[in-house]
N, C-alpha and C positions, 0 to 999 in steps of 0.2 A: 559634662559641661559642653554646651553648644557654643561654637565660635562663629563669629561673623567677620566679614572683611571690612577693612578701613583703609583710608588713604590719608597720608598727611603730605601737605604741600609745603615746601621750604623755599624761602627767598633770602638772599644775603641782606644783612642789615647795613652793610657798606658795599653798595653795588660796584664801587671802584675796585674792589678786590678782584673782580673779573677782568679788568683792563689794566690796572696798575700793578697787580700782583698781590700776593698774600703777605700780611705781616707775620712775624714769628708766632704770635698768639693764634692767628687765624689758621696758619699752616698746621699747628698742633691740634687745634679743634677739628679741622677737616679730616686729618689723619685718624683721629679717634672716632669721628663720625663714621668714616668708611669701615673701620674695624668693627664698630658696634653693629652696623647694618650687616656686615658679612657674618658675624657671629649669630645674629638673629636669623639670617637666611639659612645658615648651616643647621640651626635648630628647628627649621620649618615654620618659623613665625613670619618672616618676611618672604613675600612671594616675588617681589620685583622692586628694584629701586634704580633711579637714574635721574638725569637732568637734561634740560634743553641745552642746545649748543649755542644759544645766543649770549651776548655779553652786555645787554642793555637792561633797562628797568623791568622788562617783561620776563627776564630769566627766572626759572623756577626748577625745583627738583620735586620728585614724588617718591613716596614709599608706599607700596601696597602690602598690607600685612593682615594677619589674623589676630583677633583678641576676643575675649569672652564677653566684653561689655564696652560701652563708650568710655567709661571711667578707666578701664584697663588700657584702652587704646590711647587715651590721653596720657597715661603714665609712660607708655612706650615712647611716645613723642617727646614728653617732658624729659626723659632720661637720655635722649639723643645728645651726645656731647657738644655738637655744634649749636643746639638750641640752648643747652645749659650755659654755654660760654657766651651766649648773646651774639654769636657770629651769624646765625640764621634765625629768622622768625618762622613760626610754623602754625598751621591751622589743620585740624583733623576733620575728616568727613566720613560718615558711613558710606560704604562703597560695596558694589556687587560686581564680581568678575563674571561677565556674561559669556566669555569665550577666550581661548588662548590659541594663537596660531602655532602650527607645527614648527615654524622656523624661529621661534623665540629662543634667543640664546644670550649669553653674556657678551662682554666687550670683545671686539675683534683683536 
């Protein structure tokens, strides 16, 4: 099975969650979202995930990951708890990692 790389971009469906705070439902969905991505990263599916540090309408997050097909890539995105809960909307794109810097690491 040959795998390709994909990227899904996430944006909050309620941008005010970034400035006014999360509702209880949003907090739960975001916690499940992070746990989902961490599990996929530990399994070698997700290569990188993160978000911009802006709090306006331009804010977005990305997930770069591997899947066998575009259909499988869409399933990974669709199963993201934040997407399923409607807290974030997402779009998937075929992607190719062209290089990785030696200093790439997780949160400080």
